[in-house]
TIGUTI-351345 format. One line per 2 residues: number of its first residue (from 1); their letters; for each residue x negated, y, z of C-alpha. Coordinates in steps of 0.02 Angstrom, whole numbers. Each point is the difference from the previous one (the first is absolute). Example, Ala and Ser with C-alpha at 12.3 -4.5 7.8 and 13.67 -1.06 7.14 Angstrom:
1 = as = -615/-225/390 ~ -69/172/-33 $
This chain:
1 = mk = 683/-53/830 ~ 153/110/-11 $
3 = rr = 104/-47/150 ~ 160/100/-2 $
5 = st = -6/40/184 ~ 120/111/96 $
7 = tr = 169/60/-59 ~ 58/83/-159 $
9 = pa = -7/191/3 ~ 158/90/49 $
11 = rr = 116/43/-144 ~ -11/178/-61 $
13 = ts = 108/107/-114 ~ -138/0/-131 $
15 = vi = -80/-153/78 ~ -165/90/34 $
17 = lp = 22/81/171 ~ 139/72/106 $
19 = ll = -77/172/-16 ~ 17/-5/-190 $
21 = aa = 188/7/22 ~ -23/186/24 $
23 = la = -66/7/-177 ~ 144/-100/-73 $
25 = ga = 83/152/-74 ~ -155/42/-100 $
27 = ll = -29/-182/-46 ~ 176/-34/-60 $
29 = vp = 21/175/-76 ~ 164/82/55 $
31 = lt = 123/72/-126 ~ -57/176/37 $
33 = at = -178/-36/-60 ~ -64/74/-161 $
35 = sa = -1/-126/-143 ~ -122/-7/-143 $
37 = sa = 78/92/-144 ~ -47/-117/-142 $
39 = ag = -94/-159/-37 ~ -182/21/-44 $
41 = tg = -28/158/101 ~ -171/39/70 $
43 = yy = -8/69/178 ~ -157/80/71 $
45 = vd = -63/14/178 ~ -143/111/58 $
47 = cs = -11/0/189 ~ -136/133/-7 $
49 = at = 121/125/-78 ~ 45/144/117 $
51 = td = 181/8/-55 ~ 124/-137/-38 $
53 = gt = 54/-12/-180 ~ 130/-89/-103 $
55 = gt = -101/-156/-40 ~ -59/52/-173 $
57 = aa = -179/5/-58 ~ 4/190/9 $
59 = sp = 91/2/167 ~ -43/-160/96 $
61 = wn = 74/-55/164 ~ -117/17/148 $
63 = al = 76/-121/125 ~ 51/-183/4 $
65 = sd = 171/49/64 ~ 38/69/-173 $
67 = vn = -35/-169/-77 ~ 97/-93/133 $
69 = av = 155/103/-38 ~ 14/-59/-181 $
71 = tf = 77/-155/-77 ~ -111/-37/-149 $
73 = ta = 56/-93/-155 ~ -74/-109/-135 $
75 = gd = -153/72/-85 ~ -32/137/129 $
77 = si = -174/33/67 ~ -58/76/164 $
79 = qf = -173/73/-22 ~ -114/57/141 $
81 = ka = -138/123/-35 ~ -175/-73/7 $
83 = gt = -111/60/140 ~ 143/47/117 $
85 = tc = 68/-75/161 ~ 182/-18/51 $
87 = tg = 40/-39/181 ~ 149/-107/44 $
89 = ql = 95/-149/-69 ~ 70/-22/-174 $
91 = ap = 171/-80/-25 ~ 66/47/-173 $
93 = gg = 172/-61/-55 ~ 62/-87/-154 $
95 = sg = -48/-143/-115 ~ -66/-16/-174 $
97 = as = 61/-122/-130 ~ -75/-143/-98 $
99 = gs = -127/75/-119 ~ 18/172/80 $
101 = ni = -83/6/168 ~ -13/144/122 $
103 = ti = -183/47/19 ~ -98/75/144 $
105 = ts = -169/60/-61 ~ -119/148/-1 $
107 = yg = -34/147/-114 ~ -150/111/-26 $
109 = sg = -183/-42/29 ~ -91/-40/160 $
111 = ak = 18/-122/142 ~ 154/-105/23 $
113 = pv = 141/99/84 ~ 18/-50/183 $
115 = id = 157/-37/99 ~ -44/-8/184 $
117 = aa = 138/-56/117 ~ -101/71/146 $
119 = ga = 37/-142/119 ~ 187/-10/-29 $
121 = tg = 81/-169/26 ~ 55/-91/-157 $
123 = pv = -60/1/-180 ~ -86/142/-90 $
125 = ih = 109/-38/-152 ~ 165/-91/24 $
127 = ll = 119/-70/-129 ~ 161/-77/68 $
129 = nq = 111/-100/-119 ~ -82/83/-150 $
131 = qy = -74/-77/-156 ~ -102/37/-157 $
133 = wd = -132/108/82 ~ -183/23/-49 $
135 = ig = -109/79/135 ~ -181/40/-40 $
137 = gl = -147/117/11 ~ 24/61/180 $
139 = el = -95/-11/164 ~ 101/-50/153 $
141 = sn = -49/1/183 ~ 86/-11/167 $
143 = sa = -126/-2/141 ~ 46/7/184 $
145 = st = -84/-31/166 ~ 124/-137/45 $
147 = pa = 79/-130/-114 ~ 180/-3/-55 $
149 = yr = 99/-71/-145 ~ -86/93/-141 $
151 = sg = -27/-38/-183 ~ -60/84/-158 $
153 = vl = 136/-45/-124 ~ 153/-99/53 $
155 = ae = 131/-54/-127 ~ 144/-82/91 $
157 = ns = 149/-97/-64 ~ 155/-19/109 $
159 = sg = 119/19/-147 ~ 66/-177/1 $
161 = gi = -64/-29/-178 ~ -150/-5/-114 $
163 = lh = -101/160/-22 ~ -127/16/-140 $
165 = hi = -170/74/-36 ~ -105/81/133 $
167 = rv = -175/42/-59 ~ -134/79/111 $
169 = hd = -165/33/-87 ~ -162/99/7 $
171 = my = 32/61/176 ~ -121/32/143 $
173 = ih = 88/-54/159 ~ -98/12/161 $
175 = ni = 4/22/188 ~ 176/-67/25 $
177 = sg = 15/-23/188 ~ 122/-144/9 $
179 = yg = 7/-149/116 ~ -138/-123/-44 $
181 = gg = 105/-141/72 ~ 168/66/-57 $
183 = wy = 116/-49/-142 ~ -80/7/-171 $
185 = st = 99/109/-119 ~ 33/136/129 $
187 = na = -185/11/44 ~ -70/-1/-176 $
189 = gv = -89/107/-125 ~ 133/-55/-124 $
191 = gv = 149/-96/67 ~ 138/-67/-111 $
193 = qt = 131/-65/118 ~ 158/-104/-18 $
195 = dh = 120/25/144 ~ 112/-131/75 $
197 = tt = 174/42/-64 ~ 164/-96/-2 $
199 = ti = -8/-5/-189 ~ -177/-51/-38 $
201 = st = -119/136/-60 ~ -159/-22/-100 $
203 = wd = -122/84/-119 ~ -55/-34/-178 $
205 = dv = -153/75/-87 ~ -116/65/135 $
207 = vv = -171/63/-57 ~ -137/63/117 $
209 = en = -159/32/-98 ~ -163/95/-5 $
211 = nt = 19/79/171 ~ -131/32/133 $
213 = fd = 44/-38/181 ~ -107/41/151 $
215 = hv = 37/-18/186 ~ 181/-51/-20 $
217 = dr = 80/-81/152 ~ 67/-133/-20 $
219 = ia = -15/-49/-182 ~ -38/77/-169 $
221 = va = 140/-82/-101 ~ 150/-97/64 $
223 = vt = 146/-61/-105 ~ 107/-79/133 $
225 = pd = 170/-6/83 ~ 28/111/152 $
227 = ad = -17/-150/116 ~ -6/-189/4 $
229 = gq = 154/-105/-27 ~ 124/-42/-135 $
231 = gt = 104/136/-81 ~ -111/73/-137 $
233 = gq = -30/-55/-178 ~ -167/-32/-83 $
235 = tt = -83/151/-79 ~ -48/-36/-180 $
237 = nt = -136/64/-116 ~ -115/75/132 $
239 = vi = -171/53/-65 ~ -136/60/120 $
241 = rg = -160/32/-96 ~ -157/103/-11 $
243 = nt = 11/74/174 ~ -145/36/117 $
245 = mt = 23/-16/187 ~ -117/34/145 $
247 = yd = 24/-8/187 ~ 182/-50/-2 $
249 = ga = 51/-25/180 ~ 57/-178/-26 $
251 = dd = 46/-79/-168 ~ -32/65/-175 $
253 = il = 139/-72/-110 ~ 155/-101/45 $
255 = vv = 149/-62/-99 ~ 145/-83/91 $
257 = kn = 154/-72/-87 ~ -70/31/-175 $
259 = dg = 14/-100/-160 ~ -134/17/-133 $
261 = al = -110/128/88 ~ -169/38/-81 $
263 = id = -139/64/114 ~ -144/39/-116 $
265 = gn = -166/90/2 ~ 9/81/172 $
267 = ka = -150/32/112 ~ 21/5/189 $
269 = gy = -128/14/139 ~ -24/27/186 $
271 = gg = 181/-32/47 ~ 73/-78/156 $
273 = sd = -65/103/146 ~ 168/65/66 $
275 = st = 133/-108/82 ~ 92/136/99 $
277 = cp = 179/-53/34 ~ 153/112/-7 $
279 = ps = 108/19/156 ~ 66/-158/81 $
281 = gn = 144/-82/-91 ~ -67/39/-173 $
283 = yc = -92/-118/-115 ~ -185/-22/39 $
285 = ng = -128/-112/-84 ~ -182/28/40 $
287 = as = -61/-127/-128 ~ -48/61/-173 $
289 = ag = -80/-53/-163 ~ -51/88/-159 $
291 = iw = 124/-57/-132 ~ 143/-117/38 $
293 = ms = 178/-52/-34 ~ 143/-90/87 $
295 = gs = 170/-63/-52 ~ -48/31/-181 $
297 = nn = 0/-95/-164 ~ -116/1/-150 $
299 = tv = -127/123/70 ~ -163/27/-93 $
301 = vq = -147/76/95 ~ -148/31/-115 $
303 = nn = -156/104/-30 ~ 3/75/174 $
305 = ev = -146/33/118 ~ 27/-3/188 $
307 = yc = -145/23/118 ~ -45/33/182 $
309 = hv = 173/-29/73 ~ -27/9/188 $
311 = ng = 163/-62/76 ~ -39/-135/128 $
313 = ad = 167/-89/-2 ~ 2/-43/-186 $
315 = gt = -125/110/-89 ~ -5/-91/-167 $
317 = gf = -15/83/-167 ~ 156/-90/-65 $
319 = dv = 145/-95/76 ~ 136/-115/-67 $
321 = dw = 122/15/143 ~ 170/-77/35 $
323 = gn = 129/-60/-125 ~ -88/33/-166 $
325 = hn = 27/-91/-163 ~ -122/-3/-146 $
327 = tt = -136/120/60 ~ -158/18/-104 $
329 = fq = -162/78/64 ~ -126/20/-141 $
331 = yn = -152/104/-47 ~ -12/81/172 $
333 = ys = -159/49/92 ~ 3/-12/189 $
335 = hq = -148/38/111 ~ -43/30/182 $
337 = nl = 178/-17/63 ~ 2/-48/183 $
339 = gg = 129/-139/-9 ~ -54/-71/-168 $
341 = fl = 51/5/-181 ~ 177/-72/4 $
343 = lv = 124/-31/140 ~ 125/-140/-28 $
345 = mp = 155/-3/110 ~ 100/-156/42 $
347 = pf = 189/10/13 ~ 65/70/163 $
349 = ti = 160/75/70 ~ 57/181/-16 $
351 = an = 173/44/64 ~ 128/6/-142 $
353 = ep = -136/-40/-127 ~ 20/-180/-61 $
355 = ts = -128/30/-139 ~ -136/7/132 $
357 = tv = 29/-182/48 ~ -34/-62/-177 $
359 = as = -181/-38/-45 ~ -75/113/-133 $
361 = dg = -22/-97/-161 ~ -75/27/-170 $
363 = tv = -151/89/75 ~ -145/10/-123 $
365 = vr = -167/75/49 ~ -122/8/-146 $
367 = yn = -149/96/-70 ~ -23/101/159 $
369 = is = -165/47/81 ~ -24/6/188 $
371 = en = -163/69/69 ~ -44/-8/185 $
373 = dg = 181/0/55 ~ 29/-44/182 $
375 = sn = -115/140/60 ~ -9/190/-8 $
377 = sg = -190/-7/-9 ~ -61/143/-108 $
379 = cp = 160/101/19 ~ 3/174/80 $
381 = ts = 125/-61/130 ~ 39/-172/68 $
383 = gt = 133/-90/98 ~ 9/-144/123 $
385 = qt = 81/-163/-52 ~ 141/-61/111 $
387 = hg = 57/-147/-106 ~ -161/-55/-82 $
389 = ag = -48/14/-182 ~ -26/-103/-156 $
391 = vl = -28/31/-183 ~ 168/-87/-22 $
393 = hf = 92/35/162 ~ 150/-107/41 $
395 = vg = 109/50/147 ~ 63/-177/24 $
397 = gv = 17/-149/-114 ~ -6/10/-189 $
399 = pn = 173/52/-63 ~ 68/-138/-112 $
401 = ls = 173/-2/-81 ~ 38/-175/-61 $
403 = ts = 141/55/-115 ~ -111/120/-97 $
405 = tv = -89/-36/-164 ~ -154/82/81 $
407 = av = 24/-69/174 ~ -176/31/66 $
409 = pq = -105/158/-16 ~ -122/-5/-145 $
411 = fy = -176/69/24 ~ -106/-11/-157 $
413 = nn = -144/88/-86 ~ -34/119/143 $
415 = tf = -173/54/60 ~ -33/7/186 $
417 = yv = -163/72/66 ~ -48/-9/185 $
419 = rd = -170/72/43 ~ -124/-69/125 $
421 = gl = 34/53/179 ~ 190/-13/-14 $
423 = st = 103/-138/79 ~ 156/25/-105 $
425 = pv = 88/-164/-43 ~ 47/-23/-182 $
427 = ly = 163/-85/49 ~ 65/58/170 $
429 = sr = 161/-24/96 ~ 54/70/166 $
431 = sg = 77/-171/32 ~ -167/-90/6 $
433 = ts = -117/-101/-109 ~ 131/-126/-59 $
435 = is = 164/73/-59 ~ 160/-57/-82 $
437 = ga = 37/15/-184 ~ -105/-13/-157 $
439 = ls = -81/116/-126 ~ -88/-8/-167 $
441 = fq = -180/66/-6 ~ -83/-14/-172 $
443 = nn = -139/83/-99 ~ -45/117/143 $
445 = av = -178/61/24 ~ -43/5/185 $
447 = fn = -168/82/39 ~ -15/-31/187 $
449 = yg = -159/56/86 ~ 103/24/159 $
451 = sg = 40/-127/133 ~ 189/-6/-20 $
453 = ny = 93/-162/-29 ~ 164/-60/-77 $
455 = ft = 162/-69/67 ~ 69/-168/-56 $
457 = tt = 181/-32/-44 ~ 115/-142/50 $
459 = gs = 79/8/-173 ~ -82/-59/-160 $
461 = st = -100/152/-54 ~ -91/3/-167 $
463 = ys = -183/53/-8 ~ -85/-16/-168 $
465 = nn = -139/79/-105 ~ -49/129/130 $
467 = lf = -173/68/30 ~ -58/-8/181 $
469 = yg = -169/85/12 ~ -101/45/154 $
471 = nh = 44/-74/167 ~ 106/-156/2 $
473 = ps = 99/-6/163 ~ 74/-158/70 $
475 = re = 176/24/-69 ~ -50/57/-174 $
477 = pa = 131/-81/-113 ~ -42/-162/-89 $
479 = da = -5/35/-186 ~ -60/-135/-118 $
481 = ak = -34/127/-138 ~ -78/136/107 $
483 = vt = -155/100/-47 ~ -125/46/135 $
485 = ad = -131/98/-98 ~ -24/189/7 $
487 = pe = 137/84/-105 ~ -125/134/-55 $
489 = fr = 107/153/29 ~ -65/160/-75 $
491 = na = -7/98/163 ~ 61/-110/143 $
493 = gn = 64/102/145 ~ -16/162/-100 $
495 = ln = -166/28/87 ~ -88/79/-148 $
497 = ta = 86/168/-20 ~ -108/40/-152 $
499 = sa = 60/-155/-92 ~ 102/14/-158 $
501 = yt = 116/-125/84 ~ 89/73/151 $
503 = gr = 171/-19/78 ~ 93/-149/-69 $
505 = sa = -123/-9/-146 ~ -132/-58/123 $
507 = yq = 81/-172/-11 ~ -24/-25/-184 $
509 = vh = -124/-140/-30 ~ -160/-29/-97 $
511 = ps = 10/-112/-155 ~ -98/-136/90 $
513 = sp = 130/-9/139 ~ 63/-174/45 $
515 = vi = 179/65/11 ~ 15/20/-189 $
517 = ra = 123/-127/-72 ~ -2/-97/164 $
519 = ga = 181/32/49 ~ 157/-105/-19 $
521 = vi = 129/45/-132 ~ 153/88/71 $
523 = ss = 132/22/-133 ~ 102/149/63 $
525 = ng = -151/102/53 ~ 46/178/-50 $
527 = gl = -112/-1/-152 ~ -129/127/60 $
529 = da = -132/6/137 ~ -49/144/115 $
531 = fg = -103/80/-139 ~ 119/-19/-146 $
533 = nt = -79/-159/-69 ~ 117/-126/-77 $
535 = vs = 36/-156/102 ~ 51/-149/-105 $
537 = at = 147/-108/47 ~ -84/-152/-77 $
539 = aa = -191/20/15 ~ -98/-6/162 $
541 = pn = -12/172/83 ~ -137/67/111 $
543 = ig = 5/-15/187 ~ 36/167/85 $
545 = ad = 75/164/-58 ~ -116/23/-150 $
547 = ng = 39/-105/-153 ~ -130/83/-110 $
549 = tg = -159/-71/-74 ~ -113/113/104 $
551 = gn = -64/90/-155 ~ -74/-158/-73 $
553 = ll = -96/40/-158 ~ 34/-174/-68 $
555 = gn = 161/-40/-91 ~ 98/-159/31 $
557 = ag = -119/-33/144 ~ 103/-143/70 $
559 = fe = 54/-69/-170 ~ 181/23/53 $
561 = tg = 56/40/-177 ~ -25/-183/-37 $
563 = al = -114/49/-143 ~ -185/41/-17 $
565 = tp = 11/176/-73 ~ -96/116/26 $
567 = wt = -124/-137/44 ~ -82/-87/-149 $
569 = qa = -77/-169/-25 ~ -184/-7/49 $
571 = ss = -36/-151/-111 ~ 82/-124/-116 $
573 = aa = 41/-110/150 ~ 166/82/37 $
575 = ag = 52/67/168 ~ 179/54/37 $
577 = at = 124/65/128 ~ 89/-150/75 $
579 = aa = 142/-22/123 ~ -106/-108/113 $
581 = na = -138/24/129 ~ 47/182/32 $
583 = rt = -73/78/155 ~ 141/128/9 $
585 = gs = 152/22/-110 ~ 35/-132/-132 $
587 = ya = -146/2/-121 ~ -189/-15/-4 $
589 = lt = -135/-10/-132 ~ -48/-179/-40 $
591 = ta = -162/-34/-93 ~ -52/-153/-96 $
593 = aa = -120/-121/85 ~ -158/78/-71 $
595 = gs = -56/155/-91 ~ 168/86/17 $
597 = ga = 71/159/72 ~ 77/170/-34 $
599 = nq = -65/178/-16 ~ 80/169/25 $
601 = al = -79/158/-71 ~ 14/154/109 $
603 = tg = -14/173/-77 ~ 4/175/70 $
605 = ls = -120/-35/142 ~ -111/135/71 $
607 = pa = -188/-7/-39 ~ -122/-30/143 $
609 = tt = 142/-52/115 ~ 16/-152/112 $
611 = yl = 150/-114/-12 ~ 59/-148/103 $
613 = lt = 60/-156/-91 ~ 91/-130/105 $
615 = gw = 91/-158/-46 ~ 47/-173/58 $
617 = ak = -54/-164/-79 ~ -6/-187/26 $
619 = va = -48/-156/-97 ~ 91/-163/-26 $
621 = ta = -157/-102/28 ~ -102/35/156 $
623 = ge = -177/55/-33 ~ 34/69/-172 $
625 = tl = -13/188/-14 ~ 104/143/-64 $
627 = ai = -63/178/-15 ~ 87/167/24 $
629 = gv = -109/137/-71 ~ -26/156/-103 $
631 = kg = -111/44/-147 ~ -20/133/-132 $
633 = fg = 4/143/124 ~ -173/70/-32 $
635 = gt = -83/-107/132 ~ -49/-181/30 $
637 = et = 141/-126/-10 ~ 60/-39/176 $
639 = yt = 108/-143/62 ~ 46/-110/147 $
641 = ti = 27/-187/-17 ~ 134/-101/88 $
643 = at = -14/-189/27 ~ 146/-35/117 $
645 = ta = 162/-92/-37 ~ 99/126/102 $
647 = ys = 7/182/-51 ~ -150/103/58 $
649 = qa = -26/185/-24 ~ -142/78/-97 $
651 = av = -61/180/13 ~ -114/80/-128 $
653 = lf = -69/178/5 ~ -57/77/-163 $
655 = tt = -57/173/-52 ~ 30/63/-175 $
657 = gs = -146/66/-101 ~ -36/184/-19 $
659 = ts = 104/9/-159 ~ 108/-156/16 $
661 = tt = 189/13/11 ~ 45/-183/-34 $
663 = at = -20/-170/82 ~ 56/-178/-31 $
665 = vy = 70/-98/146 ~ 9/-188/-15 $
667 = cw = 46/-166/77 ~ -110/-139/-70 $
669 = kn = -12/-187/28 ~ -179/-57/-30 $
671 = sg = -50/-138/-117 ~ -19/-180/52 $
673 = gs = 158/-14/103 ~ 141/-126/-3 $
675 = ga = 140/98/83 ~ 88/165/-28 $
677 = gy = -35/163/89 ~ 127/125/64 $
679 = cd = -6/188/27 ~ 131/114/73 $
681 = dl = 26/172/78 ~ -148/92/-75 $
683 = av = -24/186/35 ~ -117/142/-44 $
685 = eq = -8/160/101 ~ -115/150/-9 $
687 = ls = -97/34/160 ~ -34/172/70 $
689 = sa = -169/-55/64 ~ -109/-152/-29 $
691 = tn = -106/28/155 ~ -39/-162/90 $
693 = av = 28/29/185 ~ -107/-152/48 $
695 = tn = -185/33/30 ~ -128/-131/-55 $
697 = pg = 144/-93/-84 ~ -110/-126/-90 $
699 = fe = -134/-14/137 ~ -131/60/-125 $
701 = ta = -97/89/136 ~ -51/-176/54 $
703 = al = 59/47/174 ~ 166/-14/91 $
705 = tp = 16/182/55 ~ 129/78/15 $
707 = wv = 84/-170/12 ~ -12/-78/173 $
709 = qs = 18/-176/66 ~ 180/-55/32 $
711 = ts = -53/-125/133 ~ -154/-66/85 $
713 = tt = -17/-128/-139 ~ -113/91/-120 $
715 = ss = 38/42/-179 ~ -136/68/-112 $
717 = vt = -43/76/-168 ~ -72/-132/-116 $
719 = aa = -96/11/-163 ~ 95/-151/-63 $
721 = na = 180/-29/-53 ~ 26/179/-56 $
723 = rt = 147/29/-115 ~ -81/153/-76 $
725 = gs = -166/82/37 ~ -123/-89/112 $
727 = ya = 84/-15/169 ~ 158/-61/86 $
729 = lq = 65/-24/176 ~ -19/-175/70 $
731 = tg = 100/-50/153 ~ -35/-137/125 $
733 = vs = 96/-162/-18 ~ 137/52/124 $
735 = as = 57/150/102 ~ -117/112/-97 $
737 = ga = 10/154/-110 ~ -31/186/-17 $
739 = iq = 109/152/17 ~ -17/182/-55 $
741 = tv = 99/144/71 ~ 46/110/-147 $
743 = tg = 39/179/50 ~ 67/153/-88 $
745 = lt = 160/-82/-58 ~ 166/92/-16 $
747 = ag = 136/-35/128 ~ 148/-81/-86 $
749 = gs = -105/-34/-155 ~ 17/-155/-108 $
751 = yl = -163/-89/-39 ~ -65/-147/-99 $
753 = la = -136/-105/80 ~ -77/-126/-119 $
755 = gw = -144/-118/32 ~ -69/-163/-65 $
757 = ak = -26/-156/105 ~ -45/-184/-12 $
759 = va = -45/-146/114 ~ -142/-124/-2 $
761 = ts = 116/-144/43 ~ 155/-18/-109 $
763 = ge = 164/14/97 ~ -72/103/142 $
765 = qv = 54/181/7 ~ -77/172/11 $
767 = ai = 110/153/21 ~ -12/178/-66 $
769 = gv = 111/117/98 ~ 34/164/85 $
771 = ks = 57/45/176 ~ 7/144/123 $
773 = fg = 80/115/-129 ~ 162/34/96 $
775 = gt = 90/-149/-73 ~ -3/-188/9 $
777 = et = -164/-86/-43 ~ 5/-62/-180 $
779 = yl = -114/-124/-87 ~ -18/-126/-141 $
781 = rs = -102/-160/3 ~ -111/-83/-128 $
783 = st = -29/-188/3 ~ -96/-26/-162 $
785 = tt = -185/-26/-28 ~ -2/134/-135 $
787 = yt = 35/183/32 ~ 182/53/-4 $
789 = qq = 69/173/24 ~ 110/41/150 $
791 = pv = 97/164/-25 ~ 87/67/155 $
793 = ff = 115/152/2 ~ 30/91/164 $
795 = tt = 67/165/66 ~ -80/94/143 $
797 = gs = 101/48/152 ~ 75/169/39 $
799 = st = -156/62/89 ~ -133/-125/-54 $
801 = ts = -142/54/-115 ~ -111/-153/12 $
803 = ag = 7/-186/-32 ~ -103/-154/40 $
805 = vy = -48/-96/-158 ~ -66/-175/26 $
807 = cy = -61/-165/-68 ~ 30/-143/122 $
809 = kn = -25/-190/0 ~ 111/-79/131 $
811 = tg = -45/-186/6 ~ -93/-132/-99 $
813 = sg = -168/-75/-34 ~ -67/111/-138 $
815 = ag = -35/185/-23 ~ 113/129/-80 $
817 = yc = -53/137/-120 ~ 72/173/-36 $
819 = dd = -54/132/-126 ~ 53/155/-97 $
821 = ft = 125/86/114 ~ 103/145/-66 $
823 = mv = 122/113/91 ~ 92/134/-99 $
825 = kl = 147/111/42 ~ 155/-14/-106 $
827 = p = 62/169/-65 $
């Protein structure tokens, strides 16, 4: 958290440092200085030139002092020769005008021109009470053996009014030896600072874009006042976008006292290792986070990536700090940040800063992805936590503002991944496991293979339509509409570096994922997910940050159009899309009682290629059957039947013929029934490999090997009760089964395990499941006397390449039977 400890820095003539007063003549430009002769003049600087010229292209200046002696006017440009280095500090005079900026840039070919302040205190480039400047295309550095107040570019307003347009772009700013714990804008790669003045000063139109920052102490970009406390206005129209930052000493981006700031598309890593304080009596704050704001309104933070922040006091990728109103975090990717994904500050007291005592309100956190936050594991450097960590990291209670239209923070459609071996809580507070306030937590996908827990709130928090997969700790929120199945991420944990899905794309889902259409409708939802997919304000969304269909080859797979098309009637006994009995969303396919269903023709398939068809079905009358299947693909028609009155999943593998590029997928209610059948959420996906990882999957060797006994109660291979072939596994009547350790799996891979099971005595149960794969044991049970399929999806742990597949009969008086196991990897 950002505690404003110690006193405000001493006042200075230019507000930076007492020693800069010596430069005041150059900064304010005395009457004796040379003035630019006309608007739109180009001035040239070549610090490699042996003689000093007049500033023309043919006769360039060769020293920064030449530039500092000129008052430039609207439309002028100051151009530094590429491939050269100037030593010193640049403080040009003058201002541009609206539509006619003064430009600092480069000319010629070669590397960016360098300005090296050679350890001098203060900024490399300083603008004081100047406006309408564009600065770009340079390399700045200011390295020293000991820290001081140093910055790359500092634009400072003590004018007592509004100054306009500062743009810094396409710069390389590095090795700025400032104070890692010092004030922000005066220890920044780019600082845009509003000074405390009797008549309030502020900025409008600040743009910092497409720059590269490396080893800047304290912070890469800061748009802030010169200190805490009242007496400055709110900067408007700040845009910080497209910047890359590595090894910033503390924070990466900060806006304070801004209205309408946009922080977009930045990438920041490895920050937070320096907390060196300036001399006693000056501001010092050793806590840092990646991207944050305080005292600001209407801030949007989107499309950023922050990773491996090592600060132990806060150390989060993002932070909504004190006194903010209407802050939106969306489409961000946070990973391996020591303190967590997002820090949330409660109100607290800062001297002469009443805004800090008001709870932040209107906070919306949506469509973000957090991966292994709360740990620096896998980073080149790491820190030590001093205040704990959590994916969502609250410093105290949950900030609630009862007078606000968005009184509690809103967390929806985010994806949180915590790998095995981590203990990071998903909801954490430094105040304990039960905290004040309330929050809203909806449509979030939580993949938790770690051991971390959650806090509870004393207020009435909302938890609905979330996915909680993996471990289920004691304080996991109660959620009547929760999903607990594997979300089927494309590359969970980003463990497969050769995958086509890396970075944030790793958390796109497969078309068979249970998150699809399983969310709650949120009306003002931003309209787009993390991957640019539309999010409806009226139809059920997905759970998590991906609202896509997973590349489903079927159209209208959940019948959410309310119509059948592109499905067609399978017979004269009409089936239709109805607004009843939906598994997800609002619609499902309803068949007639007998001889009824729907087909969908697929075209453009690849010959001799294996596909996975999945879908969900149920029947109105128990014991009647409904089939999900595929035909016309160049092979034998294949289907799975469902006979349950609650939705059950079917999985069908099929391989197209050597020349076949089409298939027909269907849902079909058999003849002879009295009640309807229902199908929903069908999907078809091409597999990369159809290799079955299970050995002796149908027990056709007539021996158990490589299966082994699960207990001392013997199971055996029997030449009776086979589903296909001649053999099946028969368990004992209770506490009996067989298990096979399947090796050669991919760490972080998503797999489908499917098997068929039945029991000799109706109502007893036999389970098909998987365990010891780095996640929580997962299984499905069969209690029918005819074979039913049990498909189980699971994801291996971060370092696990094996899994235990089993058939197990727990209790009862009759045997259980299992046959035809399949395990395939999802692409």
